[in-house]
SETOR-132242 format. One record per residue (C-alpha): x, y, z. Coordinates in steps of 0.1 Angstrom, whole numbers, plus 5000, padded with zeros to 4 digits. Each point is the difference from the previous one (the first is absolute). Example, Ala and Ser with C-alpha at 12.3 -4.5 7.8 and 13.67 -1.06 7.14 Angstrom:
! residues 2
<doba><X>5123</X><Y>4955</Y><Z>5078</Z></doba>
<doba><X>5014</X><Y>5034</Y><Z>4993</Z></doba>
//
This chain:
! residues 113
<doba><X>0352</X><Y>0753</Y><Z>6272</Z></doba>
<doba><X>4959</X><Y>5000</Y><Z>5005</Z></doba>
<doba><X>4997</X><Y>5033</Y><Z>4981</Z></doba>
<doba><X>5005</X><Y>4980</Y><Z>4968</Z></doba>
<doba><X>4965</X><Y>4980</Y><Z>5009</Z></doba>
<doba><X>4988</X><Y>5034</Y><Z>5009</Z></doba>
<doba><X>5009</X><Y>5015</Y><Z>4963</Z></doba>
<doba><X>4984</X><Y>4971</Y><Z>4981</Z></doba>
<doba><X>4964</X><Y>5004</Y><Z>5024</Z></doba>
<doba><X>4999</X><Y>5035</Y><Z>4991</Z></doba>
<doba><X>5006</X><Y>4994</Y><Z>4964</Z></doba>
<doba><X>4971</X><Y>4976</Y><Z>5001</Z></doba>
<doba><X>4979</X><Y>5025</Y><Z>5019</Z></doba>
<doba><X>5006</X><Y>5028</Y><Z>4976</Z></doba>
<doba><X>4996</X><Y>4976</Y><Z>4970</Z></doba>
<doba><X>4965</X><Y>4990</Y><Z>5013</Z></doba>
<doba><X>4990</X><Y>5038</Y><Z>5005</Z></doba>
<doba><X>5009</X><Y>5006</Y><Z>4967</Z></doba>
<doba><X>4985</X><Y>4972</Y><Z>4980</Z></doba>
<doba><X>4965</X><Y>5007</Y><Z>5024</Z></doba>
<doba><X>5003</X><Y>5040</Y><Z>4991</Z></doba>
<doba><X>5013</X><Y>4994</Y><Z>4962</Z></doba>
<doba><X>5036</X><Y>5015</Y><Z>5005</Z></doba>
<doba><X>5022</X><Y>4989</Y><Z>4973</Z></doba>
<doba><X>5027</X><Y>5022</Y><Z>5011</Z></doba>
<doba><X>5014</X><Y>5008</Y><Z>5031</Z></doba>
<doba><X>5028</X><Y>5029</Y><Z>5000</Z></doba>
<doba><X>5010</X><Y>5000</Y><Z>5040</Z></doba>
<doba><X>4988</X><Y>4980</Y><Z>5034</Z></doba>
<doba><X>5008</X><Y>5022</Y><Z>5034</Z></doba>
<doba><X>5003</X><Y>4978</Y><Z>5032</Z></doba>
<doba><X>4999</X><Y>5014</Y><Z>5036</Z></doba>
<doba><X>5025</X><Y>4981</Y><Z>5023</Z></doba>
<doba><X>5003</X><Y>5010</Y><Z>5033</Z></doba>
<doba><X>5034</X><Y>5000</Y><Z>5016</Z></doba>
<doba><X>4990</X><Y>4976</Y><Z>5026</Z></doba>
<doba><X>4991</X><Y>4973</Y><Z>4979</Z></doba>
<doba><X>5013</X><Y>4970</Y><Z>4994</Z></doba>
<doba><X>5007</X><Y>5009</Y><Z>4958</Z></doba>
<doba><X>5032</X><Y>5014</Y><Z>4987</Z></doba>
<doba><X>4995</X><Y>5026</Y><Z>4978</Z></doba>
<doba><X>5028</X><Y>4998</Y><Z>4983</Z></doba>
<doba><X>4994</X><Y>4960</Y><Z>4995</Z></doba>
<doba><X>4966</X><Y>5007</Y><Z>4985</Z></doba>
<doba><X>5019</X><Y>5023</Y><Z>4975</Z></doba>
<doba><X>5025</X><Y>4971</Y><Z>4992</Z></doba>
<doba><X>4974</X><Y>4974</Y><Z>4997</Z></doba>
<doba><X>4974</X><Y>5021</Y><Z>4978</Z></doba>
<doba><X>5019</X><Y>5001</Y><Z>4966</Z></doba>
<doba><X>5003</X><Y>4961</Y><Z>5002</Z></doba>
<doba><X>4965</X><Y>4995</Y><Z>5013</Z></doba>
<doba><X>4983</X><Y>5022</Y><Z>4975</Z></doba>
<doba><X>5021</X><Y>4984</Y><Z>4970</Z></doba>
<doba><X>4979</X><Y>4987</Y><Z>4972</Z></doba>
<doba><X>4968</X><Y>5009</Y><Z>5017</Z></doba>
<doba><X>4978</X><Y>5029</Y><Z>4993</Z></doba>
<doba><X>5017</X><Y>5020</Y><Z>5022</Z></doba>
<doba><X>5031</X><Y>4997</Y><Z>4985</Z></doba>
<doba><X>5006</X><Y>5040</Y><Z>4989</Z></doba>
<doba><X>4985</X><Y>5012</Y><Z>5038</Z></doba>
<doba><X>5018</X><Y>5021</Y><Z>5019</Z></doba>
<doba><X>5001</X><Y>4994</Y><Z>5038</Z></doba>
<doba><X>4999</X><Y>5031</Y><Z>5024</Z></doba>
<doba><X>5004</X><Y>4988</Y><Z>5039</Z></doba>
<doba><X>4987</X><Y>5029</Y><Z>5027</Z></doba>
<doba><X>5010</X><Y>4998</Y><Z>5036</Z></doba>
<doba><X>4978</X><Y>4999</Y><Z>5026</Z></doba>
<doba><X>5017</X><Y>5010</Y><Z>5033</Z></doba>
<doba><X>5000</X><Y>4983</Y><Z>5033</Z></doba>
<doba><X>4981</X><Y>5025</Y><Z>5020</Z></doba>
<doba><X>4987</X><Y>4994</Y><Z>5035</Z></doba>
<doba><X>4983</X><Y>5023</Y><Z>5022</Z></doba>
<doba><X>5013</X><Y>5003</Y><Z>5038</Z></doba>
<doba><X>4975</X><Y>4986</Y><Z>5028</Z></doba>
<doba><X>5012</X><Y>5028</Y><Z>5020</Z></doba>
<doba><X>5003</X><Y>5031</Y><Z>4990</Z></doba>
<doba><X>4983</X><Y>4995</Y><Z>4964</Z></doba>
<doba><X>5029</X><Y>5006</Y><Z>4975</Z></doba>
<doba><X>5001</X><Y>4985</Y><Z>4969</Z></doba>
<doba><X>5035</X><Y>4987</Y><Z>4992</Z></doba>
<doba><X>5021</X><Y>4977</Y><Z>4975</Z></doba>
<doba><X>5006</X><Y>4967</Y><Z>5020</Z></doba>
<doba><X>5032</X><Y>4994</Y><Z>4979</Z></doba>
<doba><X>5015</X><Y>5034</Y><Z>5000</Z></doba>
<doba><X>4992</X><Y>5000</Y><Z>5039</Z></doba>
<doba><X>5010</X><Y>4963</Y><Z>5008</Z></doba>
<doba><X>4965</X><Y>4995</Y><Z>5012</Z></doba>
<doba><X>4994</X><Y>5027</Y><Z>5028</Z></doba>
<doba><X>4987</X><Y>5034</Y><Z>5001</Z></doba>
<doba><X>5027</X><Y>5028</Y><Z>4991</Z></doba>
<doba><X>4978</X><Y>5026</Y><Z>5019</Z></doba>
<doba><X>4995</X><Y>4979</Y><Z>5037</Z></doba>
<doba><X>5025</X><Y>4971</Y><Z>4996</Z></doba>
<doba><X>4973</X><Y>4977</Y><Z>5002</Z></doba>
<doba><X>4993</X><Y>4964</Y><Z>4984</Z></doba>
<doba><X>4962</X><Y>4993</Y><Z>5000</Z></doba>
<doba><X>4984</X><Y>5008</Y><Z>4969</Z></doba>
<doba><X>4975</X><Y>4993</Y><Z>4973</Z></doba>
<doba><X>5009</X><Y>4988</Y><Z>4966</Z></doba>
<doba><X>4989</X><Y>5023</Y><Z>4975</Z></doba>
<doba><X>5013</X><Y>4992</Y><Z>4967</Z></doba>
<doba><X>5027</X><Y>4980</Y><Z>4986</Z></doba>
<doba><X>4991</X><Y>4963</Y><Z>4994</Z></doba>
<doba><X>4980</X><Y>5007</Y><Z>4967</Z></doba>
<doba><X>5006</X><Y>4985</Y><Z>4967</Z></doba>
<doba><X>4976</X><Y>5010</Y><Z>4971</Z></doba>
<doba><X>4995</X><Y>5002</Y><Z>4964</Z></doba>
<doba><X>4992</X><Y>5037</Y><Z>5005</Z></doba>
<doba><X>4994</X><Y>5010</Y><Z>4959</Z></doba>
<doba><X>4998</X><Y>4982</Y><Z>4969</Z></doba>
<doba><X>5007</X><Y>5023</Y><Z>4975</Z></doba>
<doba><X>4987</X><Y>4992</Y><Z>4964</Z></doba>
<doba><X>5012</X><Y>5012</Y><Z>4964</Z></doba>
//
């Protein structure tokens, strides 16, 4: 489970940001996780309380937004979800596509109190 290491790095990043910007209390952290990324949102949620224990982020809330794994068909230009359509365009049935989104992993927002 590499998510624990990722959450620890998130905490370090947010704490450094808070110190540089004289923020003493953080209410919420918003993460964006692509549904095609190697990061499992549920594991991040499980790791988070343990990772923030005894840090300045101990009482923060975690919000996760899932970014859909979308692609555009190179044959007909239809934008579609890769997972829901098993990697093939639902309009023309072709498989050649270009990835548009879904591999992201971002700290989208840090909400201070």
